[in-house]
N, C-alpha and C positions, 0 to 999 in steps of 0.2 A: 790644327786646321788642315783639312785634307787638301791635296793639290788640286788646282783648278784646271779643268780640261781646256787646253789651248783653243780648241775649235769653238767653245762656248764661253769664251772669256774676253774681257776687254782690259786695256791698260789705261789707268788714269793717274793723275798726279795730285797729291795733297799738298797744299801750301798753307803755311801758318807762321805767325810771329808770336810765340808763346809769351815773350816778354820784350820790352823795348830794346831795340838793337840786335835782336836775334831773329833769324828767319830760317825756317826749315822747309825743305821740299822733299817729298817722299813719293817714289813711284810704287804703285801697287796694282796687282792684277786681281780683278774681281769677276764674278760670274756675269755673263751678259744679262741685262735686266736688273742689275744691282742698283740700289738707291744711294743717294748721297750719304745718308747715315751709315749704311752698310760699308761703304768705302772708308769712311772715317774710322769705323771700328776695326776694319781689316788692316788699316795702316798702323794701328797701335798708338797713334798720336794722342788719343784721348786718355790712354793709360799713362803715357809718359808725362802729359801735361794736364792734370785734372782741373786746372784753372780754366782751361778751354772747354766750356760747357755749351754744346750746341743748343741746349734748351734756353740758355741765357744770351748767347752771342749769335749774331747773324751769321749765316753760312751762305755760300753761293758757288756759282760756276763762272769762271772767267770774268769776275768783277760784277756779276749780276746776282742779287740776292734771290735765293730759291728756297723752296720748302725742303725739309729733310727727306720727304718721300719722293723727290724728283729722281726719275730714272736716268742713269748716266749713259753717255755714249763714249766710244773709243776716243781717247785723246783729251777728254775733259780735264780741266784743272779745278779741283774742289778747293775752296778757300774758307777759312774761319776768320771772321772779322772781329777784332777787339775794338772797344769804343775808343774814339780819338781822345787823347789827353789834352791836346791843344788844337784850336781851330787852325786849319791849314793856312788860311790867309794871314793870321797873326804870326804863325811860325815863319812864314816867308818874310814878313816885315822885320821880324827880329833878326833873321839871317842877313838881310840887306843892310840893316842898321849896323850890325857887327862888322860886315865887310867894309862899309864906309868908314867906320872908326879905325879899323886896322889900316886901311889904305891911306888915311890922312894922319895916322898916328895920334889921333886926338884921344883924350881920356874918356873913359866910359861915364855915362850919366846915370 
């Protein structure tokens, strides 16, 4: 890959969780006018984690789902979203139930 001219480039961050419990954040410099997909490719995250397929998984910027052809701005945070394994409300209920059981030393049900 040829070096990017600093005058015509922007710096963005790629954030992803390729598997449960693992999070990656990669800074990458891309040409001004680069798209979300171009930044993902430039970061190398798609080659390192082929299970993260932007055609199958939602992608976005700062928590908002966006199209792959969205043009990026300086400082954007590009994210790849995996499907949720557990409903967040149910996960919270489980954690609270476990905390109550530990606090009272009662046996699990």
